[in-house]
C-alpha positions as CSV (number, residue, x, y, z in Angstrom):
1,M,-23.7,-63.6,-20.9
2,R,-24.8,-62.9,-17.4
3,P,-28.2,-61.2,-17.3
4,I,-27.3,-58.4,-14.9
5,T,-27.4,-54.9,-16.3
6,A,-27.4,-51.3,-15.1
7,T,-29.7,-49.1,-17.3
8,I,-28.9,-45.4,-17.2
9,D,-31.9,-43.2,-18.1
10,L,-30.4,-40.1,-19.8
11,R,-33.7,-38.2,-19.7
12,A,-33.9,-38.7,-16.0
13,L,-30.5,-37.2,-15.5
14,T,-31.4,-34.2,-17.6
15,H,-34.7,-33.8,-15.8
16,N,-32.9,-33.9,-12.4
17,L,-30.5,-31.2,-13.6
18,A,-33.5,-29.1,-14.6
19,V,-34.9,-29.5,-11.0
20,A,-31.7,-28.2,-9.6
21,Q,-31.6,-25.3,-12.0
22,R,-35.2,-24.4,-11.1
23,C,-34.5,-24.6,-7.4
24,A,-31.4,-22.4,-7.8
25,S,-32.6,-20.2,-10.7
26,G,-30.4,-17.3,-9.7
27,S,-27.2,-19.4,-9.5
28,K,-24.9,-21.2,-11.9
29,V,-24.6,-25.0,-11.6
30,F,-21.6,-27.2,-11.2
31,A,-22.9,-30.6,-12.0
32,V,-20.9,-32.9,-9.7
33,I,-19.8,-35.9,-11.7
34,K,-17.1,-37.3,-9.4
35,A,-16.6,-41.0,-8.7
36,N,-17.4,-41.8,-12.3
37,A,-20.5,-39.7,-12.0
38,Y,-21.7,-41.7,-9.0
39,G,-21.4,-44.9,-11.0
40,H,-23.3,-43.5,-14.1
41,G,-20.2,-42.8,-16.3
42,V,-18.5,-39.4,-16.5
43,L,-18.9,-38.9,-20.3
44,R,-22.4,-40.3,-20.3
45,A,-23.5,-38.0,-17.4
46,A,-21.8,-35.0,-19.1
47,R,-23.9,-35.6,-22.2
48,A,-27.0,-35.5,-20.1
49,F,-25.8,-32.5,-18.1
50,A,-24.6,-30.5,-21.1
51,G,-26.9,-27.7,-20.0
52,A,-24.9,-27.2,-16.8
53,H,-22.6,-24.2,-16.5
54,G,-19.8,-26.4,-15.2
55,F,-18.7,-29.8,-14.0
56,A,-17.1,-30.7,-10.6
57,V,-14.8,-33.7,-10.3
58,I,-12.2,-35.1,-8.0
59,E,-10.0,-36.8,-10.5
60,L,-7.7,-34.8,-12.7
61,E,-7.9,-37.5,-15.3
62,A,-11.7,-37.1,-15.5
63,A,-11.3,-33.3,-16.0
64,V,-8.9,-33.9,-18.9
65,R,-11.2,-36.5,-20.4
66,L,-14.0,-33.9,-20.4
67,R,-11.9,-31.3,-22.1
68,E,-10.6,-33.7,-24.7
69,A,-14.2,-34.8,-25.3
70,G,-15.0,-31.2,-26.3
71,Y,-16.7,-29.8,-23.1
72,R,-15.9,-26.1,-22.7
73,Q,-17.8,-25.5,-19.5
74,R,-16.0,-24.6,-16.4
75,I,-14.5,-27.7,-14.7
76,L,-13.7,-27.6,-11.0
77,L,-11.3,-30.0,-9.2
78,L,-13.0,-30.4,-5.8
79,E,-9.9,-31.5,-4.0
80,G,-7.6,-29.4,-6.1
81,F,-4.1,-30.4,-7.1
82,F,-1.7,-32.7,-5.2
83,E,1.7,-31.8,-6.7
84,P,3.2,-28.7,-8.2
85,R,3.7,-30.4,-11.5
86,E,-0.1,-30.8,-11.9
87,L,-0.5,-27.0,-12.2
88,A,0.7,-27.0,-15.8
89,V,-2.1,-29.5,-16.6
90,L,-4.6,-27.2,-14.9
91,V,-3.5,-24.2,-16.9
92,D,-3.2,-26.1,-20.2
93,Y,-6.7,-27.5,-19.9
94,K,-8.2,-24.3,-18.4
95,L,-9.4,-26.0,-15.2
96,S,-10.5,-24.3,-12.0
97,T,-9.1,-25.6,-8.7
98,T,-10.0,-25.7,-5.1
99,V,-7.3,-24.5,-2.7
100,H,-8.0,-25.9,0.8
101,S,-4.6,-26.1,2.6
102,P,-1.5,-24.0,3.4
103,E,0.5,-26.7,1.4
104,Q,-1.5,-25.9,-1.7
105,L,-1.0,-22.2,-1.3
106,D,2.8,-22.8,-1.1
107,M,2.7,-25.0,-4.2
108,L,1.2,-22.1,-6.1
109,S,4.7,-20.6,-6.1
110,A,5.4,-23.0,-9.0
111,L,2.6,-21.4,-11.0
112,P,3.9,-19.1,-13.8
113,A,2.8,-15.5,-14.0
114,H,-0.1,-14.7,-16.3
115,S,-1.4,-18.3,-16.0
116,A,-4.8,-16.9,-15.1
117,L,-5.7,-20.0,-13.0
118,D,-9.1,-19.8,-11.5
119,V,-9.1,-20.6,-7.7
120,L,-11.9,-21.4,-5.2
121,L,-10.5,-20.9,-1.7
122,K,-12.2,-23.5,0.6
123,V,-12.9,-22.5,4.2
124,N,-13.6,-25.0,6.9
125,T,-16.7,-23.9,8.6
126,G,-17.5,-27.0,10.7
127,M,-17.2,-30.0,8.4
128,N,-13.6,-30.4,9.7
129,R,-12.5,-32.2,6.6
130,L,-11.0,-30.0,4.0
131,G,-10.6,-26.2,4.1
132,L,-8.5,-23.5,5.7
133,Q,-9.4,-22.4,9.2
134,P,-11.6,-19.2,9.1
135,A,-9.0,-17.1,10.8
136,D,-6.5,-18.0,8.1
137,A,-8.8,-17.2,5.2
138,P,-8.2,-13.4,4.9
139,G,-4.4,-13.9,4.7
140,A,-4.8,-16.7,2.1
141,L,-7.0,-14.4,0.0
142,E,-4.4,-11.7,0.2
143,R,-1.7,-14.2,-1.0
144,L,-3.9,-15.2,-3.9
145,E,-4.6,-11.6,-4.9
146,R,-0.9,-10.9,-5.0
147,H,-0.1,-13.9,-7.1
148,P,0.4,-12.8,-10.8
149,G,-0.6,-16.3,-12.0
150,V,-4.0,-16.5,-10.3
151,G,-7.1,-15.4,-12.2
152,Q,-10.6,-15.3,-10.7
153,I,-10.8,-15.9,-7.0
154,S,-13.9,-17.3,-5.5
155,V,-14.7,-18.8,-2.0
156,M,-16.4,-22.0,-1.0
157,T,-17.3,-24.2,1.9
158,H,-19.1,-27.5,2.4
159,F,-22.1,-28.1,4.6
160,A,-22.1,-30.9,7.2
161,N,-25.8,-30.9,8.1
162,A,-27.8,-29.5,5.3
163,D,-29.8,-32.7,5.3
164,A,-30.5,-32.6,9.0
165,P,-32.5,-30.5,11.5
166,I,-29.4,-28.6,12.6
167,G,-29.2,-27.0,9.2
168,I,-26.6,-24.6,7.9
169,A,-27.0,-21.2,9.7
170,D,-24.0,-21.6,12.0
171,Q,-21.7,-22.5,9.1
172,V,-22.9,-19.7,6.9
173,E,-22.3,-17.2,9.8
174,I,-18.7,-18.5,10.2
175,F,-18.2,-18.3,6.4
176,D,-19.5,-14.8,6.1
177,A,-17.3,-13.6,9.0
178,A,-14.2,-15.2,7.4
179,V,-14.6,-14.0,3.8
180,G,-17.3,-11.4,3.6
181,K,-20.1,-11.4,1.1
182,D,-18.5,-9.6,-1.9
183,R,-16.7,-12.5,-3.6
184,P,-18.1,-15.1,-5.9
185,R,-19.2,-18.0,-3.7
186,S,-20.2,-21.7,-3.9
187,L,-21.8,-23.3,-0.8
188,A,-24.8,-25.4,-1.6
189,N,-24.8,-29.2,-2.1
190,S,-27.9,-31.1,-3.1
191,A,-29.6,-30.8,0.3
192,A,-29.0,-27.1,0.4
193,V,-30.1,-26.6,-3.2
194,L,-33.4,-28.1,-2.2
195,R,-33.9,-26.8,1.3
196,F,-31.9,-23.5,1.8
197,P,-32.3,-21.0,-1.0
198,E,-30.3,-18.4,1.0
199,S,-27.2,-20.5,0.5
200,H,-27.3,-20.7,-3.3
201,G,-24.9,-17.9,-4.0
202,D,-23.1,-17.7,-7.4
203,W,-22.6,-21.4,-8.0
204,V,-24.3,-24.4,-6.5
205,R,-22.8,-27.9,-6.5
206,P,-25.6,-30.5,-6.7
207,G,-24.5,-34.1,-6.7
208,I,-26.7,-37.0,-5.5
209,M,-30.0,-35.3,-6.5
210,L,-28.8,-35.3,-10.2
211,Y,-28.8,-39.1,-10.1
212,G,-32.4,-39.4,-8.8
213,C,-31.6,-40.1,-5.2
214,S,-32.9,-38.0,-2.2
215,P,-30.3,-36.4,0.0
216,F,-32.7,-36.5,2.9
217,P,-33.2,-39.6,5.1
218,E,-37.0,-39.1,5.4
219,S,-37.8,-38.9,1.7
220,I,-37.2,-40.7,-1.7
221,A,-36.5,-39.1,-5.0
222,S,-40.1,-39.0,-6.3
223,D,-41.1,-36.9,-3.3
224,L,-38.7,-34.2,-4.6
225,D,-39.7,-34.5,-8.3
226,L,-36.5,-36.4,-9.0
227,R,-36.3,-39.5,-11.2
228,A,-34.2,-42.5,-10.6
229,A,-31.5,-42.6,-13.3
230,M,-29.9,-46.1,-12.6
231,T,-31.9,-49.3,-12.6
232,L,-29.9,-52.4,-11.6
233,A,-31.7,-55.4,-12.9
234,S,-31.1,-59.1,-13.4
235,E,-33.0,-62.4,-13.7
236,I,-33.9,-65.5,-11.8
237,I,-31.5,-68.2,-12.7
238,A,-32.8,-71.0,-10.4
239,V,-35.9,-71.8,-8.3
240,R,-36.0,-74.2,-5.3
241,D,-38.3,-75.1,-2.5
242,L,-37.3,-75.1,1.2
243,A,-39.1,-77.3,3.7
244,P,-39.5,-76.0,7.3
245,G,-36.1,-76.1,9.0
246,E,-34.0,-75.9,5.8
247,A,-31.6,-73.0,5.4
248,V,-30.3,-71.1,2.4
249,G,-26.9,-69.4,1.7
250,Y,-23.6,-69.0,3.6
251,G,-23.9,-69.2,7.3
252,S,-27.4,-70.5,7.1
253,L,-28.6,-67.1,8.1
254,F,-32.2,-67.7,6.8
255,V,-34.0,-70.8,8.1
256,A,-37.5,-71.5,6.7
257,H,-40.3,-71.7,9.3
258,E,-42.8,-72.8,6.7
259,P,-42.7,-74.1,3.1
260,T,-40.7,-71.4,1.2
261,R,-40.2,-70.9,-2.5
262,V,-36.8,-69.3,-3.2
263,A,-35.4,-67.7,-6.3
264,V,-31.6,-67.5,-7.0
265,V,-30.8,-64.2,-8.7
266,A,-27.7,-63.5,-10.7
267,C,-26.4,-60.6,-8.7
268,G,-24.0,-60.4,-5.8
269,Y,-21.5,-58.3,-4.0
270,A,-19.0,-58.6,-6.9
271,D,-21.6,-56.7,-8.9
272,G,-21.9,-53.9,-6.3
273,Y,-24.8,-55.2,-4.3
274,P,-24.1,-54.8,-0.6
275,R,-23.0,-58.0,1.1
276,H,-24.3,-56.7,4.4
277,A,-27.9,-56.3,3.1
278,P,-30.0,-58.5,5.5
279,T,-32.9,-60.7,5.0
280,G,-35.8,-58.4,4.2
281,T,-34.1,-56.0,1.8
282,P,-36.7,-55.1,-0.9
283,V,-36.5,-56.6,-4.3
284,L,-38.9,-56.2,-7.3
285,V,-39.7,-59.5,-9.0
286,G,-41.7,-58.9,-12.1
287,D,-44.0,-56.2,-10.9
288,R,-44.2,-57.3,-7.2
289,L,-42.1,-56.4,-4.3
290,T,-40.6,-59.1,-2.2
291,R,-37.5,-59.6,0.0
292,T,-34.0,-61.0,0.0
293,L,-33.3,-64.1,2.1
294,G,-30.0,-64.9,3.8
295,R,-26.5,-63.7,3.1
296,V,-25.6,-62.1,-0.3
297,S,-23.0,-64.1,-2.1
298,M,-20.3,-62.9,-4.5
299,D,-22.3,-63.7,-7.6
300,M,-25.8,-64.5,-6.4
301,L,-28.5,-63.6,-3.9
302,C,-31.7,-65.3,-2.9
303,V,-35.2,-63.9,-2.9
304,D,-38.5,-65.0,-1.4
305,L,-41.0,-66.2,-4.1
306,T,-43.5,-67.8,-1.8
307,A,-46.2,-65.3,-2.7
308,I,-45.2,-64.8,-6.3
309,T,-46.3,-68.1,-7.8
310,D,-45.9,-67.0,-11.5
311,A,-42.2,-66.2,-11.3
312,R,-39.8,-68.6,-12.9
313,V,-36.3,-68.8,-14.4
314,G,-35.8,-65.8,-16.6
315,T,-38.2,-63.5,-14.7
316,R,-36.8,-60.0,-14.4
317,V,-35.6,-58.7,-11.0
318,V,-35.0,-55.1,-10.1
319,L,-32.4,-54.8,-7.4
320,W,-32.8,-51.0,-7.2
321,G,-34.1,-48.3,-9.5
322,E,-37.4,-48.2,-11.3
323,G,-40.1,-49.6,-9.1
324,N,-37.7,-50.3,-6.2
325,P,-36.2,-47.0,-4.9
326,V,-32.5,-47.2,-4.1
327,E,-33.2,-45.2,-0.9
328,H,-35.3,-48.2,0.4
329,V,-32.6,-50.7,-0.5
330,A,-30.0,-48.6,1.2
331,E,-32.1,-48.1,4.3
332,A,-32.6,-51.8,4.7
333,A,-28.8,-52.4,4.2
334,G,-27.9,-49.7,6.8
335,T,-26.2,-47.4,4.3
336,V,-27.0,-44.6,1.9
337,G,-28.0,-44.6,-1.8
338,Y,-24.7,-42.8,-2.7
339,E,-22.7,-45.9,-1.7
340,L,-24.9,-48.3,-3.7
341,L,-24.7,-46.2,-6.9
342,C,-21.0,-45.6,-6.6
343,A,-20.3,-49.3,-5.9
344,L,-21.5,-50.5,-9.3
345,A,-18.9,-53.0,-10.5
346,P,-17.1,-52.8,-13.8
347,R,-18.3,-56.3,-14.8
348,V,-21.9,-55.1,-14.9
349,R,-23.1,-54.3,-18.4
350,V,-24.3,-50.7,-18.7
351,L,-27.1,-49.8,-21.0
352,E,-28.5,-46.4,-21.9
353,K,-32.1,-45.4,-22.0
354,P,-32.1,-42.3,-24.3
């Protein structure tokens, strides 16, 4: 059996939820568990987040799984429904839905009266991704209010720059002008939960912070009292010595300029490790940080052991997680921690740390 594993720390997940609840103590929390809970497993994350007031997902199938597993919290479909026939499922399973387009508003004509479907109307305030234009929001709210099958109506938007110096003020101003301040509202993502208490409203929607990854480029999780929940680890499966001038890996991207001891580690891009991670990406071997060498292969990557003389075949290697923050790995690879966590491959064995 290949030695690569992803260990999910359930206590870390619960701790991170508590941080979000403490930061937004006046709001209810939708724990965002889309994309298989950022690679951590939907039902596993739901167990750890059982204290949340609700869950937010993208996939209708995930919402149904949560209900059938016995979770009674409010469950929000962040992209809503895609076909009129899905409305019956939303009603049967008592799901809440985002409505973000004129097409979805039209599809609601298929919703039977007295369905009591909870709707969050999404307004585009500058992200320019999903959401009705602000000028169209009042008319959409009127349509929803007249519909006999619609239950509670809330309003929401999504911030484009809560993690950046530009902040959220302009978007909040647009939002307030479009929908007023009297309806239940949901605005704050992880960055806004941590940085902008004025945005918390009735419901917050923390995502990446729940998994122990900072939403800010200038910090790591521990700076924010967050704990890494996923540790991707493997072992050294071979050791070899390079003489000056010898190369390692596809494309010979790393060429030794001095005698170099190299470890081959059982982890590659087919496990979810980024192929584009360059030489120098941090890796923890035993209890010492070192660097990757050369190009990441499908099933293996190479690591510099020159200064770690006691490492050998079987020595544990942490690709990211405990002792090797995913933010540092992502920065070296030119991406974000979100992508690394979500990219965990199905072939990686997942273990739980209770």
